[in-house]
PAMITOR-638525 format. One line per 10 residues: number of its first residue (from 1); their letters; for each residue x, y, z of N, C-alpha, C. Coordinates in steps of 0.2 Angstrom, whole numbers, padded with zeros to 4 digits, m for minus. Each point is the difference from the previous one (the first is absolute). Layout:
N
NUM> a> X,Y,Z,X,Y,Z,X,Y,Z  ...
//
This chain:
105
1> mkkevkdrsi> 0004,m0007,0000,m0002,0008,m0001,0001,0007,0002  0008,0000,0004,0005,0004,m0002,0001,0002,m0005  0003,m0006,m0002,0001,0000,m0010,m0003,0005,m0004  m0007,m0004,0001,m0005,0005,m0005,0000,0006,0000  m0001,0002,0009,0000,0007,0001,0005,0004,m0004  0006,m0002,0004,0007,0003,m0006,m0001,0001,m0004  m0001,m0005,m0005,m0004,0000,m0008,m0003,0005,m0002  m0003,0000,0003,m0007,0007,0000,0003,0006,m0001  0003,0002,0006,0004,0006,0001,0004,0000,m0004  0005,m0005,m0002,0005,0004,m0006,m0001,0001,m0006
11> krideglksv> m0009,m0003,0000,m0004,0001,m0009,m0002,0008,0001  m0001,0000,0006,m0005,0009,0003,0006,0003,m0004  0008,0000,0004,0005,0005,m0002,0001,m0001,m0004  0000,m0006,m0005,0003,0002,m0006,m0006,0003,m0005  m0005,0000,0001,m0005,0002,m0003,0000,0010,0003  0001,0000,0005,0001,0007,0002,0007,0001,m0003  0004,m0001,0000,0006,0003,m0004,m0001,0001,m0009  m0005,m0004,m0001,0001,0000,m0010,m0004,0009,0001  m0006,0001,0005,m0004,0005,0000,0003,0004,0000  0005,0001,0005,0005,0008,0004,0003,0003,m0006
21> svsldltslr> m0002,0007,0001,0004,0005,m0005,0003,0004,0005  0007,0002,m0004,0003,0007,0006,m0002,0007,m0005  m0003,0005,0003,m0001,0006,m0002,0003,0005,0004  0004,0004,0000,0002,0006,0004,m0001,0007,m0005  0001,0004,0004,0000,0005,m0001,0007,0004,m0003  m0002,0006,m0005,0005,0001,m0004,0006,0002,0005  0001,0002,0005,0004,0003,0003,0005,m0005,0002  m0005,m0004,0003,0004,m0008,0003,0005,m0003,m0006  m0006,0000,m0005,0005,m0005,m0006,0008,0004,m0002  m0002,0006,m0001,0006,0005,0000,0005,m0002,0005
31> dislwlnkvl> m0003,0000,0007,0007,m0001,0006,0002,m0006,0000  m0005,m0006,m0004,0003,m0009,0001,0005,0002,m0007  m0001,0004,m0004,0004,m0001,m0007,0007,0003,0003  m0002,0008,0005,0008,0000,0000,0005,m0003,0006  m0006,m0004,0006,0003,m0004,0004,0004,m0006,m0004  m0002,m0003,m0006,0002,m0005,m0001,0006,0003,m0006  0002,0005,m0004,0004,0003,m0002,0006,m0001,0005  m0001,0002,0008,0007,0003,0003,0000,m0007,0004  m0005,m0005,0001,0004,m0009,0001,0003,m0001,m0005  m0003,m0001,m0007,0003,m0003,m0006,0008,0004,m0001
41> nmvglsklek> 0002,0007,0002,0005,0003,0000,0006,m0004,0007  m0003,m0002,0001,0003,m0002,0009,0001,m0008,0000  m0002,m0005,m0003,m0001,m0008,0000,0001,m0003,m0006  m0005,0004,m0005,0000,m0002,m0007,m0008,m0007,0000  m0001,0001,m0008,m0006,m0004,0001,m0003,m0008,0005  0006,m0004,m0001,0001,m0005,0001,m0001,0000,0007  0001,0005,0004,0002,m0001,0007,m0009,0005,0004  0000,0003,m0005,m0009,0004,m0001,m0004,m0004,0000  0000,m0006,m0004,m0005,m0004,0000,m0001,m0004,0007  0009,m0003,0001,0000,m0004,0007,m0003,0002,0006
51> lidsyveagi> 0002,0008,m0001,m0002,0004,0007,m0008,m0001,m0001  m0004,0002,m0004,m0007,0000,m0002,m0004,m0007,0002  0002,m0005,m0003,m0003,m0007,0002,0002,m0002,0009  0006,0002,0002,0001,0001,0006,m0006,0003,0006  m0002,0005,m0003,m0003,0004,0003,m0007,m0003,m0001  m0002,m0006,m0006,m0006,m0003,m0001,0000,m0005,0005  0007,m0003,0001,m0001,m0005,0003,m0001,0001,0008  0004,0005,0003,m0003,0004,0006,m0006,0001,0001  m0005,0001,m0006,m0006,0002,0003,m0001,0008,m0002  0004,0002,0001,0002,0008,0000,m0004,0002,m0008
61> lnetlgnalr> 0001,m0002,m0005,m0005,0001,m0006,m0003,m0006,m0003  m0005,0000,0000,m0006,m0005,m0005,0003,0000,m0006  m0002,m0005,m0002,0003,m0004,m0006,m0003,0004,m0006  m0006,0004,m0001,0000,0003,m0005,0004,0007,0002  0002,0004,0004,0003,0005,m0001,0005,m0002,0000  0005,m0005,0001,0005,m0004,m0001,0001,m0001,m0009  m0005,m0004,m0002,0002,0002,m0006,m0001,0006,m0005  m0004,0005,0002,0001,0005,m0001,0006,0005,0001  0003,m0001,0004,0006,0003,m0001,0005,m0002,m0002  0001,m0007,m0002,0004,m0003,m0005,0000,0003,m0005
71> smalvvdslr> m0005,0000,m0004,m0002,0002,m0007,0001,0009,0000  m0002,0002,0007,0005,0009,m0003,0006,m0002,0001  0003,m0002,0002,0007,0000,0002,0003,m0002,m0007  m0003,m0005,m0004,0002,m0002,m0008,0000,0004,m0003  m0005,0004,m0001,0000,0005,m0001,0003,0009,0000  0001,m0001,0008,0005,0006,0001,0008,m0002,m0001  0000,m0006,0001,0007,0000,m0001,0001,0000,m0009  m0004,m0003,m0005,0001,0001,m0007,0002,0007,m0001  m0005,0005,0003,0001,0009,m0001,0006,0001,0004  0002,m0002,0005,0007,0001,0002,0004,0000,m0004
81> nenvrpevqa> 0002,m0007,m0003,0003,m0001,m0003,0000,0003,m0009  m0005,0004,0001,0001,0004,m0007,0001,0007,0002  0001,0002,0006,0003,0006,0003,m0004,0004,0002  m0007,m0003,0000,m0007,0006,0001,0002,0001,0008  0001,0008,0000,m0002,0001,0010,m0005,m0003,0001  0001,0000,0007,m0005,m0004,0004,m0007,0005,0003  0002,0006,0000,m0008,0005,m0002,m0004,0001,m0006  0004,m0001,m0007,m0003,m0002,m0006,m0003,m0006,0001  0002,m0004,0001,m0003,m0008,m0001,m0006,m0001,0007  m0001,0004,0004,m0004,0003,0005,m0008,0004,m0003
91> qiiielltli> 0002,0003,m0005,m0003,0005,m0005,m0003,m0005,m0006  0003,m0005,m0003,m0004,m0004,m0005,m0003,m0005,0005  0000,m0002,0007,m0006,m0005,0001,m0005,0004,0001  0002,0007,0003,m0007,0004,0003,m0004,0003,m0007  0005,0003,m0006,m0004,m0001,m0006,m0004,m0005,m0003  0003,m0006,0001,m0002,m0007,m0003,m0007,m0002,0003  0002,0002,0008,m0008,m0002,0003,m0005,0006,0001  0002,0007,m0002,m0007,0005,m0002,m0002,m0003,m0006  0004,0001,m0006,m0003,m0003,m0005,m0005,m0007,0000  0000,m0005,0005,m0004,m0005,m0001,m0005,0002,0006
101> krgkv> 0000,0006,0002,m0004,m0001,0005,m0007,0005,m0002  0003,0003,m0008,m0004,0004,m0003,m0003,m0005,m0007  0004,m0005,0001,m0005,m0006,m0008,0005,0002,m0006  0005,0001,0001,0004,0003,m0006,0002,m0005,m0002  0003,m0006,0004,0005,m0003,m0001,m0004,m0007,0002
//
């Protein structure tokens, strides 16, 4: 009986994760992109990804937010490698989301 309850709980968690999305305001997204840039400059992409994984494992971040941060880190790292300044990267994110909210993209 305990195993059945555990299986149902896992299924419910899995279903919940599929429907969860991460939505942040523009200022938070800008601040996160600047933070990602700072950490990327200190430790590089692979160590940043390990750091995010550790935060997820420790329960500091949930899996959905961890996935979002890893994806953002890839974008920020790509732009950083093209010598796009952190402030410009943050502005790119803000412009994109502003266009999406207006329904133009």
